[in-house]
N, CA, C and O atoms as a DFTB+ gen file, in Angstrom:
140 C
 N C O
     1  1      20.014      16.605      -2.486
     2  2      18.596      16.958      -2.591
     3  2      17.892      16.049      -3.609
     4  3      16.740      15.658      -3.420
     5  1      18.602      15.727      -4.677
     6  2      17.976      14.882      -5.696
     7  2      17.698      13.483      -5.144
     8  3      16.681      12.868      -5.464
     9  1      18.623      12.991      -4.307
    10  2      18.431      11.663      -3.730
    11  2      17.242      11.673      -2.779
    12  3      16.443      10.736      -2.763
    13  1      17.126      12.739      -1.984
    14  2      16.002      12.826      -1.045
    15  2      14.686      12.900      -1.820
    16  3      13.705      12.259      -1.441
    17  1      14.664      13.676      -2.898
    18  2      13.453      13.789      -3.699
    19  2      13.078      12.427      -4.276
    20  3      11.899      12.083      -4.346
    21  1      14.081      11.653      -4.689
    22  2      13.821      10.320      -5.239
    23  2      13.241       9.411      -4.164
    24  3      12.317       8.641      -4.425
    25  1      13.787       9.504      -2.952
    26  2      13.286       8.676      -1.855
    27  2      11.845       9.049      -1.520
    28  3      11.027       8.174      -1.237
    29  1      11.531      10.333      -1.550
    30  2      10.166      10.766      -1.255
    31  2       9.209      10.253      -2.326
    32  3       8.079       9.875      -2.019
    33  1       9.655      10.240      -3.575
    34  2       8.792       9.756      -4.655
    35  2       8.528       8.266      -4.488
    36  3       7.395       7.810      -4.647
    37  1       9.575       7.506      -4.168
    38  2       9.411       6.063      -3.970
    39  2       8.527       5.796      -2.763
    40  3       7.710       4.875      -2.778
    41  1       8.690       6.607      -1.707
    42  2       7.876       6.431      -0.497
    43  2       6.410       6.717      -0.812
    44  3       5.519       6.018      -0.329
    45  1       6.161       7.752      -1.627
    46  2       4.785       8.086      -1.990
    47  2       4.167       6.948      -2.803
    48  3       3.002       6.603      -2.606
    49  1       4.945       6.368      -3.712
    50  2       4.426       5.256      -4.511
    51  2       4.148       4.050      -3.628
    52  3       3.177       3.327      -3.848
    53  1       4.996       3.830      -2.631
    54  2       4.801       2.707      -1.716
    55  2       3.535       2.919      -0.886
    56  3       2.800       1.967      -0.627
    57  1       3.277       4.153      -0.470
    58  2       2.079       4.448       0.307
    59  2       0.839       4.219      -0.549
    60  3      -0.150       3.663      -0.073
    61  1       0.889       4.646      -1.817
    62  2      -0.253       4.439      -2.707
    63  2      -0.503       2.947      -2.901
    64  3      -1.651       2.505      -2.942
    65  1       0.577       2.173      -3.020
    66  2       0.431       0.735      -3.213
    67  2      -0.156       0.086      -1.970
    68  3      -1.009      -0.796      -2.068
    69  1       0.303       0.526      -0.793
    70  2      -0.204      -0.054       0.452
    71  2      -1.681       0.280       0.632
    72  3      -2.450      -0.539       1.136
    73  1      -2.081       1.493       0.218
    74  2      -3.496       1.864       0.334
    75  2      -4.337       1.020      -0.617
    76  3      -5.458       0.637      -0.282
    77  1      -3.798       0.727      -1.808
    78  2      -4.526      -0.090      -2.777
    79  2      -4.704      -1.503      -2.241
    80  3      -5.785      -2.081      -2.349
    81  1      -3.638      -2.060      -1.663
    82  2      -3.713      -3.413      -1.100
    83  2      -4.685      -3.436       0.077
    84  3      -5.424      -4.404       0.254
    85  1      -4.685      -2.374       0.882
    86  2      -5.590      -2.315       2.030
    87  2      -7.039      -2.258       1.559
    88  3      -7.911      -2.897       2.149
    89  1      -7.299      -1.497       0.503
    90  2      -8.661      -1.404      -0.024
    91  2      -9.103      -2.752      -0.582
    92  3     -10.251      -3.157      -0.396
    93  1      -8.198      -3.448      -1.266
    94  2      -8.537      -4.757      -1.826
    95  2      -8.791      -5.767      -0.710
    96  3      -9.694      -6.597      -0.821
    97  1      -8.005      -5.702       0.361
    98  2      -8.174      -6.642       1.472
    99  2      -9.514      -6.409       2.165
   100  3     -10.080      -7.334       2.747
   101  1     -10.023      -5.178       2.104
   102  2     -11.324      -4.889       2.723
   103  2     -12.456      -5.416       1.853
   104  3     -13.485      -5.853       2.369
   105  1     -12.271      -5.377       0.518
   106  2     -13.326      -5.848      -0.371
   107  2     -13.481      -7.362      -0.280
   108  3     -14.601      -7.867      -0.200
   109  1     -12.366      -8.088      -0.291
   110  2     -12.422      -9.544      -0.233
   111  2     -12.535     -10.005       1.211
   112  3     -11.988      -9.366       2.110
   113  1     -13.241     -11.115       1.446
   114  2     -13.388     -11.646       2.812
   115  2     -12.049     -12.071       3.380
   116  3     -11.191     -12.582       2.659
   117  1     -11.875     -11.859       4.670
   118  2     -10.615     -12.239       5.308
   119  2     -10.560     -13.744       5.541
   120  3     -11.580     -14.429       5.471
   121  1      -9.359     -14.255       5.820
   122  2      -9.178     -15.694       6.017
   123  2      -9.908     -16.155       7.270
   124  3     -10.327     -17.311       7.337
   125  1     -10.071     -15.294       8.255
   126  2     -10.777     -15.682       9.481
   127  2     -12.232     -16.039       9.188
   128  3     -12.825     -16.848       9.902
   129  1     -12.810     -15.446       8.150
   130  2     -14.208     -15.704       7.828
   131  2     -14.404     -17.146       7.359
   132  3     -15.490     -17.703       7.518
   133  1     -13.367     -17.754       6.784
   134  2     -13.488     -19.124       6.301
   135  2     -13.317     -20.120       7.441
   136  3     -13.764     -21.262       7.337
   137  1     -12.679     -19.703       8.517
   138  2     -12.448     -20.620       9.633
   139  2     -13.611     -20.569      10.588
   140  3     -13.611     -21.271      11.599
């Protein structure tokens, strides 16, 4: 159970990080805009 709880915590942190990167990618212009 402790291992599963650890995996869930790491997964939650990964989701938060992916959401942060997604928000940043929306703020900055995409590479297609330069082409």
